[in-house]
C-alpha positions, 0 to 999 in steps of 0.5 A, a space after each residue: 374531446 381533447 386529443 391526448 398529449 403525444 409523449 415528448 422524447 425530449 424529456 426523456 432520458 436514454 438508458 445507458 449500458 452499465 458501466 463495466 467494472 473497473 480492472 483490479 490493480 493487483 489480482 491474485 488467484 488461488 496463488 500459493 507459494 513453497 520454496 524448493 521442498 520446504 513447507 508451504 507458506 502460502 496457500 490458496 489466496 485470492 484477493 483483488 485490489 482495486 485501482 487507488 485502494 489503500 490494503 494493509 496485510 497484517 498477520 503475525 510474524 511468519 504468516 507470509 506477508 512479506 512473501 506476499 508482497 515480494 510475490 506481487 513485486 516480482 521479486 519472487 515467482 508464484 507456485 502455483 496459481 496466478 498473479 496479474 500487476 499493471 504492465 508498469 509494475 510496482 515500487 517497494 519500500 522496506 523498513 530499511 530506506 536503504 539511502 546511499 549515504 554520500 548523496 544528499 536526500 534530492 540526489 537520492 531521489 534524482 537517482 531514481 529518476 535518473 533510472 527511469 529516464 527522466 532527463 537531466 535537466 528534470 530531475 532537479 525540480 521533480 526531486 524537489 517536488 516530491 520532497 514536498 509531498 513528503 513534507 522534506 523541502 528544507 531537508 534536500 540538501 541533507 545526507 542520510 546521517 544528518 536526518 532522523 530516522 523519520 526523515 530518511 523514511 520520508 525520503 525513501 518514500 519520495 524515492 519510491 513514488 519516483 519510480 513513477 509505479 502506479 502500484 507502491 508496496 510497503 513493508 513495515 516501513 515505520 516499524 523502527 520509529 517511536 509512536 509520535 513519529 510513526 502518527 506523523 508519517 501516518 499523516 504523510 503517507 495518507 496525504 500523499 497517497 489521497 494526492 497521487 492515487 496510487 493503489 498501496 498494499 502496507 505490510 503490519 504487524 500492528 494492529 492499530 496502524 493497520 485499522 488507522 491506514 487502510 481501507 481494507 484489512 486484510 488477516 493473513 492466518 499462518 502456517 500456511 498463509 491464508 486469508 483468514 479474515 477481511 474488514 472494510 473501512 467505510 470512513 476512511 479520512 479523518 481518522 487518528 491513531 486515537 480515534 474511537 473508530 480506530 480503537 474499536 476496529 483495532 480491538 476486533 482486529 486484534 481478537 481476530 489475530 489472537 484467535 489465528 495465532 491460538 489455532 497455530 499454536 495448537 
């Protein structure tokens, strides 16, 4: 009788311990915000944002979107709850590019590098690299008044990236731009996000913009601001503002947004 073969331990893969879940880049736990004795602006907001995630915050005017962004940026203290951000903090980009009018595009970016402590000999090359990242290398020596609105916002984006923070907060940065320019900047921002791996929190009141850009769309209700609903986008790459999936998601979000506005009116 043939003896049974001994098991070959070389062919058995070792059982590895399960990977620990990655800590969120931003964590809000039961966060509330009230200004002095005024009404509550944000109430019991809990939200985890993963490293490298692109989250769009959406809601009606006055729902607390910008306040929430200010809390994450450290510009305002929370009234209750806990808020955790990376030790390096977050860079902020606003609707107004707020460029120094007497400085060229390159020098505006170099200013952020200087404040970060980048040696003088390295600033020019790094500023040019960042301007190239936002498709603005050819306008490096132009001053803000020589640039279009979309170009000024790209300089502001390059300047925010120059701060080298892991989290980028954007407060309706494209709201004042025409539809065609906004669509072009959506592509620029998406490319920047994929190349840099930044965690992006993008505030907008434009439903289609949120559906176009976000991996996740978070809808805030109003008075006080609370998370009403979230949507996760399964295919984030290759979307355009006119894509059928963007239109379908925007329509679904609009229905929920109208419900929230109706509740507030009642």
